[in-house]
py3Dmol code that shows the C-alpha trace and the ligand (Angstrom):
import py3Dmol

protein = """\
ATOM      1  CA  MET A   1      34.841  82.144 137.371  1.00  0.00           C
ATOM      2  CA  PRO A   2      38.474  80.802 137.550  1.00  0.00           C
ATOM      3  CA  ASP A   3      40.499  82.212 140.425  1.00  0.00           C
ATOM      4  CA  ARG A   4      43.025  84.471 138.562  1.00  0.00           C
ATOM      5  CA  GLN A   5      44.927  86.814 141.110  1.00  0.00           C
ATOM      6  CA  TYR A   6      45.144  90.190 139.727  1.00  0.00           C
ATOM      7  CA  LEU A   7      48.647  91.445 138.684  1.00  0.00           C
ATOM      8  CA  VAL A   8      49.669  94.895 138.713  1.00  0.00           C
ATOM      9  CA  ALA A   9      52.958  95.550 137.155  1.00  0.00           C
ATOM     10  CA  ALA A  10      55.009  98.944 136.794  1.00  0.00           C
ATOM     11  CA  ASN A  11      57.183  99.220 133.611  1.00  0.00           C
ATOM     12  CA  TRP A  12      59.300 102.096 134.532  1.00  0.00           C
ATOM     13  CA  LYS A  13      60.834 101.941 131.056  1.00  0.00           C
ATOM     14  CA  MET A  14      64.288 104.086 130.801  1.00  0.00           C
ATOM     15  CA  ASN A  15      63.183 106.603 133.419  1.00  0.00           C
ATOM     16  CA  GLY A  16      64.599 108.121 136.601  1.00  0.00           C
ATOM     17  CA  SER A  17      67.932 108.173 138.379  1.00  0.00           C
ATOM     18  CA  LEU A  18      68.941 105.977 141.188  1.00  0.00           C
ATOM     19  CA  GLU A  19      67.669 108.378 143.796  1.00  0.00           C
ATOM     20  CA  SER A  20      64.173 108.917 142.345  1.00  0.00           C
ATOM     21  CA  ALA A  21      63.997 105.061 141.739  1.00  0.00           C
ATOM     22  CA  LYS A  22      64.732 104.543 145.493  1.00  0.00           C
ATOM     23  CA  SER A  23      62.269 107.096 146.656  1.00  0.00           C
ATOM     24  CA  LEU A  24      59.597 105.637 144.290  1.00  0.00           C
ATOM     25  CA  VAL A  25      60.095 102.122 145.490  1.00  0.00           C
ATOM     26  CA  ILE A  26      59.992 103.255 149.140  1.00  0.00           C
ATOM     27  CA  GLY A  27      56.655 105.318 148.560  1.00  0.00           C
ATOM     28  CA  ILE A  28      55.110 102.196 146.744  1.00  0.00           C
ATOM     29  CA  LYS A  29      56.337  99.940 149.596  1.00  0.00           C
ATOM     30  CA  GLN A  30      54.949 102.021 152.331  1.00  0.00           C
ATOM     31  CA  GLY A  31      51.808 102.761 150.547  1.00  0.00           C
ATOM     32  CA  LEU A  32      51.029  98.951 149.860  1.00  0.00           C
ATOM     33  CA  ALA A  33      51.827  97.716 153.276  1.00  0.00           C
ATOM     34  CA  GLY A  34      49.015  95.848 154.818  1.00  0.00           C
ATOM     35  CA  ASN A  35      46.017  95.984 152.393  1.00  0.00           C
ATOM     36  CA  ASN A  36      46.376  94.762 148.842  1.00  0.00           C
ATOM     37  CA  ASN A  37      44.097  92.593 146.591  1.00  0.00           C
ATOM     38  CA  ALA A  38      46.511  92.416 143.673  1.00  0.00           C
ATOM     39  CA  GLU A  39      49.929  91.040 143.279  1.00  0.00           C
ATOM     40  CA  VAL A  40      52.239  93.728 142.618  1.00  0.00           C
ATOM     41  CA  ALA A  41      55.529  93.786 140.389  1.00  0.00           C
ATOM     42  CA  ILE A  42      58.025  96.410 139.485  1.00  0.00           C
ATOM     43  CA  CYS A  43      60.284  96.401 136.631  1.00  0.00           C
ATOM     44  CA  PRO A  44      63.057  99.171 136.833  1.00  0.00           C
ATOM     45  CA  PRO A  45      65.711  99.447 134.192  1.00  0.00           C
ATOM     46  CA  PHE A  46      68.471  96.661 134.594  1.00  0.00           C
ATOM     47  CA  ILE A  47      70.884  98.675 136.074  1.00  0.00           C
ATOM     48  CA  TYR A  48      68.651  99.429 139.286  1.00  0.00           C
ATOM     49  CA  LEU A  49      67.639  95.586 139.920  1.00  0.00           C
ATOM     50  CA  PRO A  50      70.126  95.022 142.674  1.00  0.00           C
ATOM     51  CA  GLU A  51      69.255  98.006 144.478  1.00  0.00           C
ATOM     52  CA  ILE A  52      65.371  97.777 144.097  1.00  0.00           C
ATOM     53  CA  SER A  53      65.814  94.040 144.824  1.00  0.00           C
ATOM     54  CA  GLY A  54      67.205  94.778 148.290  1.00  0.00           C
ATOM     55  CA  PHE A  55      64.232  97.256 148.930  1.00  0.00           C
ATOM     56  CA  LEU A  56      61.702  94.675 147.946  1.00  0.00           C
ATOM     57  CA  SER A  57      63.229  91.557 149.812  1.00  0.00           C
ATOM     58  CA  ASP A  58      60.957  91.969 152.823  1.00  0.00           C
ATOM     59  CA  THR A  59      57.962  92.611 150.989  1.00  0.00           C
ATOM     60  CA  SER A  60      55.273  90.590 148.850  1.00  0.00           C
ATOM     61  CA  ILE A  61      56.216  92.840 145.688  1.00  0.00           C
ATOM     62  CA  SER A  62      57.661  91.112 142.987  1.00  0.00           C
ATOM     63  CA  LEU A  63      60.506  92.349 140.888  1.00  0.00           C
ATOM     64  CA  GLY A  64      60.764  92.078 137.225  1.00  0.00           C
ATOM     65  CA  ALA A  65      63.040  93.056 134.150  1.00  0.00           C
ATOM     66  CA  GLN A  66      62.044  94.945 131.062  1.00  0.00           C
ATOM     67  CA  ASN A  67      63.918  92.627 128.519  1.00  0.00           C
ATOM     68  CA  VAL A  68      66.084  89.673 128.246  1.00  0.00           C
ATOM     69  CA  SER A  69      68.561  87.941 126.020  1.00  0.00           C
ATOM     70  CA  HIS A  70      67.450  85.153 123.918  1.00  0.00           C
ATOM     71  CA  LEU A  71      70.745  83.527 124.529  1.00  0.00           C
ATOM     72  CA  GLU A  72      72.512  81.965 127.604  1.00  0.00           C
ATOM     73  CA  ASN A  73      76.051  83.698 127.410  1.00  0.00           C
ATOM     74  CA  GLY A  74      78.909  84.440 125.391  1.00  0.00           C
ATOM     75  CA  ALA A  75      80.139  87.494 123.195  1.00  0.00           C
ATOM     76  CA  TYR A  76      76.959  89.702 122.998  1.00  0.00           C
ATOM     77  CA  THR A  77      77.796  93.059 124.061  1.00  0.00           C
ATOM     78  CA  GLY A  78      75.290  94.819 125.951  1.00  0.00           C
ATOM     79  CA  GLU A  79      72.992  92.065 126.586  1.00  0.00           C
ATOM     80  CA  ILE A  80      71.700  90.680 129.620  1.00  0.00           C
ATOM     81  CA  SER A  81      70.917  86.764 130.217  1.00  0.00           C
ATOM     82  CA  SER A  82      68.112  85.288 131.943  1.00  0.00           C
ATOM     83  CA  VAL A  83      70.486  83.586 134.706  1.00  0.00           C
ATOM     84  CA  MET A  84      71.658  87.290 135.369  1.00  0.00           C
ATOM     85  CA  LEU A  85      68.245  88.360 136.270  1.00  0.00           C
ATOM     86  CA  THR A  86      67.664  85.363 138.615  1.00  0.00           C
ATOM     87  CA  ASP A  87      70.632  86.397 140.576  1.00  0.00           C
ATOM     88  CA  PHE A  88      68.835  89.399 141.678  1.00  0.00           C
ATOM     89  CA  ALA A  89      65.484  87.600 142.482  1.00  0.00           C
ATOM     90  CA  CYS A  90      63.556  88.650 139.440  1.00  0.00           C
ATOM     91  CA  ARG A  91      60.329  86.699 139.151  1.00  0.00           C
ATOM     92  CA  TYR A  92      59.024  88.200 135.872  1.00  0.00           C
ATOM     93  CA  VAL A  93      60.517  89.616 132.542  1.00  0.00           C
ATOM     94  CA  ILE A  94      58.538  91.444 129.956  1.00  0.00           C
ATOM     95  CA  VAL A  95      59.123  90.245 126.544  1.00  0.00           C
ATOM     96  CA  GLY A  96      58.103  91.561 123.137  1.00  0.00           C
ATOM     97  CA  HIS A  97      57.219  95.029 124.438  1.00  0.00           C
ATOM     98  CA  SER A  98      56.183  97.153 121.480  1.00  0.00           C
ATOM     99  CA  GLU A  99      58.883  99.479 122.044  1.00  0.00           C
ATOM    100  CA  ARG A 100      61.359  96.463 121.609  1.00  0.00           C
ATOM    101  CA  ARG A 101      59.407  94.989 118.553  1.00  0.00           C
ATOM    102  CA  ASN A 102      59.067  98.735 116.827  1.00  0.00           C
ATOM    103  CA  LEU A 103      62.301 100.548 117.758  1.00  0.00           C
ATOM    104  CA  TYR A 104      64.723  97.604 118.067  1.00  0.00           C
ATOM    105  CA  HIS A 105      63.147  95.460 115.299  1.00  0.00           C
ATOM    106  CA  GLU A 106      62.516  92.371 117.544  1.00  0.00           C
ATOM    107  CA  SER A 107      60.683  89.896 115.520  1.00  0.00           C
ATOM    108  CA  ASP A 108      57.952  87.673 116.473  1.00  0.00           C
ATOM    109  CA  SER A 109      60.216  84.768 116.511  1.00  0.00           C
ATOM    110  CA  ARG A 110      63.009  86.731 118.474  1.00  0.00           C
ATOM    111  CA  VAL A 111      60.266  87.370 121.287  1.00  0.00           C
ATOM    112  CA  ALA A 112      59.357  83.715 121.299  1.00  0.00           C
ATOM    113  CA  GLU A 113      63.014  82.662 121.733  1.00  0.00           C
ATOM    114  CA  LYS A 114      63.099  85.223 124.576  1.00  0.00           C
ATOM    115  CA  PHE A 115      60.074  83.902 125.990  1.00  0.00           C
ATOM    116  CA  ILE A 116      61.588  80.405 126.119  1.00  0.00           C
ATOM    117  CA  ALA A 117      64.825  81.540 127.484  1.00  0.00           C
ATOM    118  CA  ALA A 118      63.234  83.349 130.313  1.00  0.00           C
ATOM    119  CA  GLN A 119      61.086  80.353 131.309  1.00  0.00           C
ATOM    120  CA  ALA A 120      64.436  78.061 131.209  1.00  0.00           C
ATOM    121  CA  GLN A 121      65.557  79.820 134.262  1.00  0.00           C
ATOM    122  CA  GLY A 122      62.380  79.893 135.848  1.00  0.00           C
ATOM    123  CA  LEU A 123      61.327  83.540 135.095  1.00  0.00           C
ATOM    124  CA  ILE A 124      57.530  84.299 134.252  1.00  0.00           C
ATOM    125  CA  PRO A 125      57.434  85.908 130.949  1.00  0.00           C
ATOM    126  CA  ILE A 126      55.020  88.791 130.458  1.00  0.00           C
ATOM    127  CA  LEU A 127      54.530  88.385 126.796  1.00  0.00           C
ATOM    128  CA  CYS A 128      53.366  91.807 125.266  1.00  0.00           C
ATOM    129  CA  VAL A 129      50.965  91.819 122.100  1.00  0.00           C
ATOM    130  CA  GLY A 130      49.350  94.734 120.412  1.00  0.00           C
ATOM    131  CA  GLU A 131      48.276  96.455 117.188  1.00  0.00           C
ATOM    132  CA  LEU A 132      49.353  99.505 115.596  1.00  0.00           C
ATOM    133  CA  LEU A 133      47.118 102.320 114.936  1.00  0.00           C
ATOM    134  CA  GLU A 134      46.849 101.501 111.306  1.00  0.00           C
ATOM    135  CA  GLU A 135      46.230  97.909 111.991  1.00  0.00           C
ATOM    136  CA  ARG A 136      43.436  98.692 114.268  1.00  0.00           C
ATOM    137  CA  GLU A 137      41.960 101.350 111.659  1.00  0.00           C
ATOM    138  CA  THR A 138      42.138  98.660 108.947  1.00  0.00           C
ATOM    139  CA  ASN A 139      40.440  96.005 111.145  1.00  0.00           C
ATOM    140  CA  THR A 140      43.382  93.688 111.091  1.00  0.00           C
ATOM    141  CA  THR A 141      43.654  93.696 115.021  1.00  0.00           C
ATOM    142  CA  GLU A 142      42.912  90.046 115.653  1.00  0.00           C
ATOM    143  CA  ASP A 143      45.142  88.925 112.707  1.00  0.00           C
ATOM    144  CA  VAL A 144      48.006  90.766 114.434  1.00  0.00           C
ATOM    145  CA  ILE A 145      47.522  89.543 117.748  1.00  0.00           C
ATOM    146  CA  ALA A 146      46.821  86.099 116.427  1.00  0.00           C
ATOM    147  CA  ARG A 147      50.019  86.020 114.786  1.00  0.00           C
ATOM    148  CA  GLN A 148      52.001  87.335 117.844  1.00  0.00           C
ATOM    149  CA  LEU A 149      50.441  84.586 119.740  1.00  0.00           C
ATOM    150  CA  ASP A 150      50.792  81.829 117.367  1.00  0.00           C
ATOM    151  CA  VAL A 151      54.503  82.252 117.067  1.00  0.00           C
ATOM    152  CA  VAL A 152      55.028  81.894 120.737  1.00  0.00           C
ATOM    153  CA  ILE A 153      52.486  78.826 121.047  1.00  0.00           C
ATOM    154  CA  ASP A 154      54.371  76.996 118.132  1.00  0.00           C
ATOM    155  CA  LYS A 155      57.710  77.403 119.341  1.00  0.00           C
ATOM    156  CA  ALA A 156      57.142  77.183 123.162  1.00  0.00           C
ATOM    157  CA  GLY A 157      54.178  74.758 123.214  1.00  0.00           C
ATOM    158  CA  ILE A 158      50.866  75.737 124.944  1.00  0.00           C
ATOM    159  CA  SER A 159      51.990  74.239 128.035  1.00  0.00           C
ATOM    160  CA  ALA A 160      54.475  77.002 128.438  1.00  0.00           C
ATOM    161  CA  PHE A 161      51.565  79.312 128.818  1.00  0.00           C
ATOM    162  CA  ALA A 162      50.843  77.658 132.466  1.00  0.00           C
ATOM    163  CA  ASN A 163      53.759  79.751 133.643  1.00  0.00           C
ATOM    164  CA  ALA A 164      53.379  83.045 131.590  1.00  0.00           C
ATOM    165  CA  VAL A 165      51.313  86.267 131.677  1.00  0.00           C
ATOM    166  CA  ILE A 166      50.237  88.056 128.569  1.00  0.00           C
ATOM    167  CA  ALA A 167      49.827  91.942 128.258  1.00  0.00           C
ATOM    168  CA  TYR A 168      47.626  93.381 125.794  1.00  0.00           C
ATOM    169  CA  GLU A 169      48.958  96.780 124.833  1.00  0.00           C
ATOM    170  CA  PRO A 170      47.598  98.561 121.921  1.00  0.00           C
ATOM    171  CA  VAL A 171      50.412 100.730 120.694  1.00  0.00           C
ATOM    172  CA  TRP A 172      47.955 103.481 120.056  1.00  0.00           C
ATOM    173  CA  ALA A 173      47.474 103.595 123.562  1.00  0.00           C
ATOM    174  CA  ILE A 174      50.877 103.641 125.006  1.00  0.00           C
ATOM    175  CA  GLY A 175      52.133 106.914 126.328  1.00  0.00           C
ATOM    176  CA  THR A 176      49.276 108.666 124.325  1.00  0.00           C
ATOM    177  CA  GLY A 177      46.903 109.436 126.924  1.00  0.00           C
ATOM    178  CA  LYS A 178      44.451 107.528 124.659  1.00  0.00           C
ATOM    179  CA  THR A 179      43.207 104.578 126.507  1.00  0.00           C
ATOM    180  CA  ALA A 180      41.294 101.601 124.820  1.00  0.00           C
ATOM    181  CA  THR A 181      37.648 101.695 126.328  1.00  0.00           C
ATOM    182  CA  PRO A 182      37.014  98.863 128.697  1.00  0.00           C
ATOM    183  CA  GLU A 183      34.709  97.128 126.004  1.00  0.00           C
ATOM    184  CA  GLN A 184      37.675  97.556 123.233  1.00  0.00           C
ATOM    185  CA  ALA A 185      40.130  96.031 125.535  1.00  0.00           C
ATOM    186  CA  GLN A 186      37.838  93.291 126.962  1.00  0.00           C
ATOM    187  CA  GLU A 187      37.095  92.225 123.164  1.00  0.00           C
ATOM    188  CA  VAL A 188      40.722  91.694 122.511  1.00  0.00           C
ATOM    189  CA  HIS A 189      41.313  89.844 125.819  1.00  0.00           C
ATOM    190  CA  GLU A 190      38.507  87.457 125.179  1.00  0.00           C
ATOM    191  CA  PHE A 191      40.034  87.161 121.610  1.00  0.00           C
ATOM    192  CA  ILE A 192      43.304  86.290 123.369  1.00  0.00           C
ATOM    193  CA  ARG A 193      41.792  83.806 125.763  1.00  0.00           C
ATOM    194  CA  LEU A 194      39.798  82.045 123.221  1.00  0.00           C
ATOM    195  CA  ARG A 195      43.074  81.418 120.663  1.00  0.00           C
ATOM    196  CA  LEU A 196      44.758  79.904 123.746  1.00  0.00           C
ATOM    197  CA  ALA A 197      41.632  77.887 124.435  1.00  0.00           C
ATOM    198  CA  ARG A 198      41.777  76.233 120.919  1.00  0.00           C
ATOM    199  CA  HIS A 199      44.614  74.645 122.319  1.00  0.00           C
ATOM    200  CA  ASP A 200      44.152  74.034 126.042  1.00  0.00           C
ATOM    201  CA  ASN A 201      40.937  75.180 127.818  1.00  0.00           C
ATOM    202  CA  GLU A 202      42.549  75.213 131.448  1.00  0.00           C
ATOM    203  CA  ILE A 203      45.448  77.164 130.478  1.00  0.00           C
ATOM    204  CA  ALA A 204      43.551  79.729 128.640  1.00  0.00           C
ATOM    205  CA  ASN A 205      41.260  80.152 131.786  1.00  0.00           C
ATOM    206  CA  GLY A 206      44.074  80.325 134.151  1.00  0.00           C
ATOM    207  CA  ILE A 207      46.350  82.736 132.476  1.00  0.00           C
ATOM    208  CA  ARG A 208      46.500  86.389 133.607  1.00  0.00           C
ATOM    209  CA  ILE A 209      46.031  88.941 130.709  1.00  0.00           C
ATOM    210  CA  LEU A 210      47.048  92.385 131.675  1.00  0.00           C
ATOM    211  CA  TYR A 211      45.784  95.754 129.745  1.00  0.00           C
ATOM    212  CA  GLY A 212      48.315  98.275 129.151  1.00  0.00           C
ATOM    213  CA  GLY A 213      48.199 101.559 127.503  1.00  0.00           C
ATOM    214  CA  SER A 214      47.581 105.055 129.517  1.00  0.00           C
ATOM    215  CA  VAL A 215      46.148 103.367 132.570  1.00  0.00           C
ATOM    216  CA  LYS A 216      45.459 106.012 134.975  1.00  0.00           C
ATOM    217  CA  ALA A 217      44.329 106.346 138.499  1.00  0.00           C
ATOM    218  CA  ASP A 218      40.854 107.456 137.316  1.00  0.00           C
ATOM    219  CA  ASN A 219      40.153 104.807 134.506  1.00  0.00           C
ATOM    220  CA  ALA A 220      41.943 101.524 136.171  1.00  0.00           C
ATOM    221  CA  GLU A 221      38.733 100.536 137.958  1.00  0.00           C
ATOM    222  CA  GLN A 222      36.693 100.515 134.838  1.00  0.00           C
ATOM    223  CA  LEU A 223      39.153  98.409 133.005  1.00  0.00           C
ATOM    224  CA  PHE A 224      39.650  96.023 135.940  1.00  0.00           C
ATOM    225  CA  LYS A 225      36.010  95.371 135.985  1.00  0.00           C
ATOM    226  CA  MET A 226      36.078  93.641 132.785  1.00  0.00           C
ATOM    227  CA  ALA A 227      35.655  89.752 132.653  1.00  0.00           C
ATOM    228  CA  ASP A 228      39.090  88.992 130.913  1.00  0.00           C
ATOM    229  CA  ILE A 229      41.044  91.814 132.181  1.00  0.00           C
ATOM    230  CA  ASP A 230      43.307  90.731 135.222  1.00  0.00           C
ATOM    231  CA  GLY A 231      45.294  93.644 135.800  1.00  0.00           C
ATOM    232  CA  GLY A 232      47.662  96.157 134.144  1.00  0.00           C
ATOM    233  CA  LEU A 233      51.011  96.826 132.925  1.00  0.00           C
ATOM    234  CA  ILE A 234      51.465 100.563 133.910  1.00  0.00           C
ATOM    235  CA  GLY A 235      53.883 102.859 132.224  1.00  0.00           C
ATOM    236  CA  GLY A 236      53.813 106.640 132.880  1.00  0.00           C
ATOM    237  CA  ALA A 237      51.441 106.355 135.837  1.00  0.00           C
ATOM    238  CA  SER A 238      53.777 103.779 137.736  1.00  0.00           C
ATOM    239  CA  LEU A 239      56.434 106.681 137.806  1.00  0.00           C
ATOM    240  CA  ILE A 240      54.363 108.429 140.639  1.00  0.00           C
ATOM    241  CA  ALA A 241      53.722 106.635 143.798  1.00  0.00           C
ATOM    242  CA  ASP A 242      50.240 107.743 144.531  1.00  0.00           C
ATOM    243  CA  ASP A 243      48.937 107.300 141.134  1.00  0.00           C
ATOM    244  CA  PHE A 244      50.331 103.699 140.989  1.00  0.00           C
ATOM    245  CA  LEU A 245      49.031 102.750 144.435  1.00  0.00           C
ATOM    246  CA  THR A 246      45.592 104.155 143.411  1.00  0.00           C
ATOM    247  CA  ILE A 247      45.879 101.922 140.248  1.00  0.00           C
ATOM    248  CA  CYS A 248      46.886  98.891 142.724  1.00  0.00           C
ATOM    249  CA  ARG A 249      43.791  99.656 144.818  1.00  0.00           C
ATOM    250  CA  ALA A 250      41.433  99.586 141.791  1.00  0.00           C
ATOM    251  CA  VAL A 251      41.375  95.891 141.704  1.00  0.00           C
ATOM    252  CA  ARG A 252      38.076  94.073 142.568  1.00  0.00           C
TER     253      ARG A 252
END
"""
ligand_1 = """\
10
LIG
P 51.951 104.070 129.458
O 51.195 103.639 130.707
O 52.726 105.224 129.693
O 50.965 104.211 128.268
O 52.811 102.830 129.143
C 52.007 101.532 129.056
C 53.102 100.488 128.748
O 53.932 100.547 127.758
C 53.504 99.729 129.650
O 54.420 98.583 129.172
"""
view = py3Dmol.view(width=600, height=400)
view.addModel(protein, "pdb")
view.setStyle({"model": 0}, {"cartoon": {"style": "trace"}})
view.addModel(ligand_1, "xyz")
view.setStyle({"model": 1}, {"stick": {}})
view.zoomTo()
view.show()
């Protein structure tokens, strides 16, 4: 069994205030002190990165962003570049979250460009893939995941996946309280790993594949026990320190 360190990442999305962000990070930091098997990352809204970065500097908790521009710099109002993220000690950046794909119309190829732009500055992309409810119901889950992955493999090259994380997030499970069963999630995680193994077995075995979609304190352990689930990308439950800490401690 390859030695993949678990990663539990908090995606705070567009929630909270400066005050609540500070008290949440303090709660997580105190709760994790000393004992932790998983690597933990926090992805706050862009504007709180400098403040949160300060709180994490004396910890092993990693910082991540929720999105990044595919471009380096220039007249792109409202965008944030990879270089800017590295100024605040970001290690990770989420790319291709389904909310970006579906609400902001980010195409597969735009997601691949973001993945490449992030890596160009040494950031580790957390590439999100996942099917819509109607895609699952019409048995096209694997086609969708394959398409989302293949565009990035084609554009970035398989070797780029040596420095990346994948998150499988079925869209029907996000924020709905309807978690994929451990078996349903495992099936897709295994599919993802095999898809990468077509190109490079070692990279496929080494990459961490996180599950996201209504992971809670009471279901994390069952999910994390599955062979190809290497941690989680946590939305709602990452906004409550105790719940997030319970999820972090649910790793093997
Ligand atoms: P929830 O945990 O709120 O379902 O969100 C999952 C997610 O989208 C994490 O990126």
